[in-house]
C-alpha positions in Angstrom: -33.1 -4.3 26.9 -31.3 -7.6 26.4 -34.2 -8.9 24.3 -33.6 -6.3 21.5 -32.0 -7.6 18.3 -28.6 -6.2 17.6 -27.4 -5.0 14.2 -24.8 -7.3 12.8 -26.6 -10.3 14.0 -27.5 -13.6 12.4 -30.1 -12.3 10.0 -28.1 -9.4 8.6 -26.3 -11.5 6.0 -29.5 -13.1 4.9 -31.4 -9.8 4.4 -28.4 -8.2 2.8 -28.5 -10.8 0.0 -32.2 -11.2 0.0 -33.3 -7.6 -0.1 -30.7 -5.2 -1.4 -33.1 -2.2 -0.9 -32.3 -2.1 2.8 -28.5 -1.8 2.3 -26.8 0.4 -0.2 -23.8 -1.1 -1.9 -21.2 0.8 -3.9 -21.8 0.9 -7.6 -18.2 0.1 -8.7 -17.0 -2.7 -6.5 -16.2 -3.8 -3.0 -16.4 -1.4 0.0 -13.2 -0.2 1.8 -11.4 -3.1 3.5 -11.7 -3.1 7.3 -8.7 -3.8 9.6 -10.0 -7.3 10.3 -10.4 -7.9 6.5 -6.6 -7.6 6.0 -5.9 -11.3 6.1 -2.5 -12.2 7.5 -0.6 -15.5 7.4 2.6 -15.7 9.5 5.1 -18.5 9.3 8.4 -19.1 11.0 11.5 -20.9 9.8 14.9 -21.2 11.5 16.1 -17.6 11.1 13.1 -15.5 10.0 9.4 -14.9 9.9 7.4 -14.7 6.7 4.3 -12.7 6.6 1.7 -12.8 3.8 -0.9 -10.0 3.9 -3.7 -9.7 1.5 -4.5 -6.0 0.6 -6.4 -6.2 -2.7 -6.9 -3.1 -4.8 -4.2 -1.1 -3.1 -1.1 0.2 -4.9 2.3 -0.7 -3.4 3.1 3.0 -3.0 0.1 3.4 -0.7 1.2 0.6 1.7 3.4 1.3 4.7 5.1 -1.3 6.9 6.8 -0.4 10.2 8.8 -2.6 12.6 9.5 -1.8 16.2 11.1 -4.7 18.0 8.6 -7.6 17.7 5.7 -5.3 16.7 4.8 -5.2 13.0 2.3 -2.7 11.6 0.9 -2.8 8.1 -1.2 0.2 7.0 -2.6 1.3 3.7 -4.3 4.2 2.1 -7.3 3.0 0.1 -8.5 5.0 -2.9 -11.4 3.8 -5.1 -12.8 6.0 -7.7 -15.2 5.6 -10.6 -14.0 6.9 -14.0 -16.1 7.5 -17.0 -15.0 8.0 -20.6 -16.5 9.2 -23.8 -19.7 11.1 -24.0 -21.3 9.6 -20.9 -23.7 11.7 -18.9 -22.6 11.5 -15.2 -25.6 10.6 -13.1 -23.7 9.5 -10.0 -20.0 9.7 -9.1 -18.6 8.0 -6.0 -15.2 8.1 -4.4 -14.0 6.2 -1.4 -11.0 7.2 0.5 -9.8 5.8 3.8 -7.0 4.0 5.6 -6.7 0.6 7.2 -4.1 -0.6 9.6 -3.2 -3.9 11.2 -0.6 -4.5 14.0 0.6 -7.8 15.4 3.4 -9.0 17.6 5.8 -11.8 16.8 7.4 -14.1 19.3 10.8 -12.6 18.8 12.4 -9.3 17.8 12.9 -8.6 14.1 16.1 -7.3 12.5 14.5 -4.3 10.7 17.7 -3.4 8.9 17.6 -6.7 6.9 13.9 -7.0 6.5 12.4 -7.2 3.0 9.0 -6.4 1.6 7.5 -7.2 -1.8 4.0 -6.6 -3.1 2.6 -8.6 -6.0 -1.1 -8.8 -7.1 -2.5 -7.5 -3.9 -0.4 -9.8 -1.7 2.3 -8.2 0.5 5.1 -10.5 1.4 7.4 -9.6 4.3 10.6 -11.5 5.1 11.6 -10.6 8.6 14.9 -11.9 10.0 14.9 -12.7 13.7 16.7 -10.8 16.5 17.2 -7.1 16.1 17.4 -4.1 18.4 16.9 -0.4 17.5 14.3 2.2 16.7 11.2 1.7 14.6 12.0 1.6 10.9 9.8 1.9 7.8 10.4 -0.7 5.0 10.6 0.1 1.3 8.2 -2.1 -0.7 9.6 -3.5 -4.0 
């Protein structure tokens, strides 16, 4: 059994680009992001952590951030829909809905009461002050 070729191996990317008939791609754009596709950069300065998370194509109202001690969770509802205008004849209509989530822990607890979140052009910026105790809180994204 170990001599069988696994899906997702070395040749999948080659054949995906070479022969699109084997793999069906969405008509209107990128597929739904996967949890490992939410790219996160975390930096630390003296009194706070700064987190940059790329979540392209998601409205800020569909993003949730929760903080519990040193655990930060970023989740998003992804909605992609084709729209047609005019006198077009609809031959195919695709809608993609789903949710993605990414959690990570920081080296120190976060003061959730003073944390700030901002979303601009698909990049979520979190400013998380250090040292905090209390229950999990959800941030409002500006």
